[in-house]
Structure formats: structure tokens, C-alpha cells
FINUDO-882126 format. One record per residue (C-alpha): residue number from 1; residue in one letter; x, y, z. Coordinates in steps of 0.1 Angstrom, whole numbers, plus 5000, padded with zeros to 4 digits. Layout:
! FINUDO-882126
NUM/A/X/Y/Z;
...
***
This chain:
! FINUDO-882126
1/M/5022/5174/4906;
2/H/5022/5173/4944;
3/L/5008/5141/4960;
4/T/5001/5135/4996;
5/P/5021/5108/5014;
6/K/4991/5084/5012;
7/Y/4989/5087/4974;
8/R/5027/5084/4970;
9/I/5025/5051/4989;
10/L/4997/5039/4966;
11/E/5017/5050/4936;
12/Q/5047/5030/4948;
13/L/5026/4999/4954;
14/V/5010/5002/4919;
15/R/5044/5006/4903;
16/N/5055/4974/4921;
17/E/5023/4954/4916;
18/G/5026/4919/4930;
19/R/5060/4926/4946;
20/T/5065/4931/4984;
21/V/5076/4967/4989;
22/S/5096/4971/5022;
23/C/5085/4994/5049;
24/T/5118/5013/5045;
25/E/5110/5019/5008;
26/L/5075/5031/5017;
27/L/5088/5054/5044;
28/E/5112/5069/5019;
29/T/5083/5073/4995;
30/M/5063/5092/5021;
31/S/5088/5120/5022;
32/P/5089/5144/4993;
33/F/5127/5146/4995;
34/G/5134/5109/5000;
35/E/5146/5111/5036;
36/T/5133/5083/5058;
37/T/5109/5094/5085;
38/N/5113/5062/5105;
39/N/5078/5065/5118;
40/I/5062/5032/5111;
41/R/5030/5043/5129;
42/D/5024/5070/5102;
43/L/5029/5044/5075;
44/R/5004/5020/5091;
45/N/4979/5049/5094;
46/H/4983/5058/5057;
47/I/4978/5021/5047;
48/S/4947/5019/5069;
49/R/4932/5050/5053;
50/L/4940/5036/5018;
51/R/4923/5004/5027;
52/K/4892/5022/5039;
53/K/4890/5038/5004;
54/I/4897/5009/4981;
55/E/4890/4976/5000;
56/I/4855/4961/5000;
57/D/4860/4954/5037;
58/S/4891/4970/5052;
59/R/4891/4946/5081;
60/Y/4898/4918/5056;
61/P/4922/4933/5031;
62/R/4925/4917/4997;
63/V/4940/4944/4976;
64/I/4967/4958/4999;
65/I/4984/4928/5015;
66/T/5005/4930/5047;
67/H/5037/4909/5047;
68/N/5046/4908/5084;
69/M/5080/4922/5092;
70/R/5087/4928/5054;
71/G/5063/4953/5040;
72/Y/5032/4956/5018;
73/S/5021/4946/4983;
74/L/4993/4953/4960;
75/A/4975/4922/4948;
76/G/4980/4918/4910;
77/K/4951/4910/4887;
78/A/4961/4873/4889;
79/E/4955/4873/4926;
80/A/4926/4896/4926;
81/R/4906/4875/4901;
82/W/4898/4851/4929;
83/F/4877/4878/4944;
84/P/4847/4883/4920;
85/E/4833/4911/4941;
86/L/4862/4933/4930;
87/E/4849/4932/4894;
88/L/4882/4935/4875;
***
């Protein structure tokens, strides 16, 4: 099955729920052949689009967490339970 880079990023975050996934790993995930694109701007744009689809308020993300200078993580159920509006 062919996934767009945005959904390959989401898949990588889901597989590593609760763990910080480095920007390098996510950049490699974006490419179908595993080569690094080195375009952090594209990665940020994909993360932004994902947040608009899954966050209650994408300006204040609670599901896809940014770890400055390290990468991104997907909040696990343990963290997300503190946000009742997510209805997990």
C-alpha cells in the first residue's frame, strides 16, 4: 500500500508511541526509498497538516508533541488521559 509522506510520518509516530522520534528518522520515513531529504521545512509542514486533522486546537498541540532540537512524539494514552476532550 502506498502512503503519502504525511501518513508515513504518522505511522512512524504511532509505532513509537510515547517515544521521541528524531527529525532524521522522520525525514528518512518521508522518503519511499529511505534516503534522507534533509528538508526540515517539509517535515514541519507535514506535522502542521497532521495537527490540523487530529488535534482539537492545532495551535496548542496535545497529541503530536514537539521536542525542540530532538524531534516529535505521539502522546500515549497515559499522557492523553489528562485531556478529557480527546475522549479516549
